[in-house]
N, C-alpha and C positions, 0 to 999 in steps of 0.2 A: 169354597170359592163361589162366585156368582155366575150363573148361566148367561150367555150372550146369544141373541138371535143371529144366526148365520145366514139363513135364507128361508124362503117360502116356496112351496110348489104352486102349481096352478090349482084352481078350485075345480073339483069334479062335482057338478050339481046333481042332486037327487039320486044318489047311488049308494046303496048299503055296502057295496064291495068295490070301492073305487080303485082304479089302476092309474098311477101317475106317470106322465111322460117326462117330467122334468128330471134331469140328472143333477146330482150333487157332486161337486168337485171339492175334495178335501186333501190337503197335504198329509200323507200317511207317513209317520215316523215309527218304524218297527221297534226301536229301542225305547220308545216312550209310551206310557199308557195314556191314550187320548180318549176321554169320555165323550159320548154323543147322546143327545136326548131328542127323541121324536115326540112332538106334541100334536095332538089331533083336536080339531074343532069342527063343529057342525056349523057351516056357514050358509045362512038362508037369505042374505041380502048383500049387495055390494057395499062393503066397508072394510078398510084396512085395519080398523081398530078392533083388536081381538076381544075387548070387553063387550063388543056388540054381538058376540057369537057364543054358542054353547060349547064349553070345554068338555071334551069327551074322555080324555085321558092322555097318558104319556108312557113311554118306555125308554129305558136307558141301557146302554151297553158300551163296549169299547169299539173304536174304529177298527181295530184289528179283528174283532169278531165279525163285523160287517164285511171286511175284505176277505176273510177266510170263507165266508158263506158263498161268495161268488154270485153268479146270476141265478142260482137256484132258489134264492130267497132266504129269509131268516125269520124264525118265529121267536117273538119276545113275549114274556109274561105281561 
């Protein structure tokens, strides 16, 4: 299938270890495998066009894995 952008967080300027305040609300369905992808960009100027920024990487997992990690955080490769 094709990925669809669901939302974006705020931009954290000039920080190698940003902490984001934006919360993501997703309908979690236990009986269904729901994949989620986190995509990270280095944003150096105000522009909503992602091609204007440096792509740093992405990680994928299931929503269930995020839910089970709780507030302690989740390490993804």
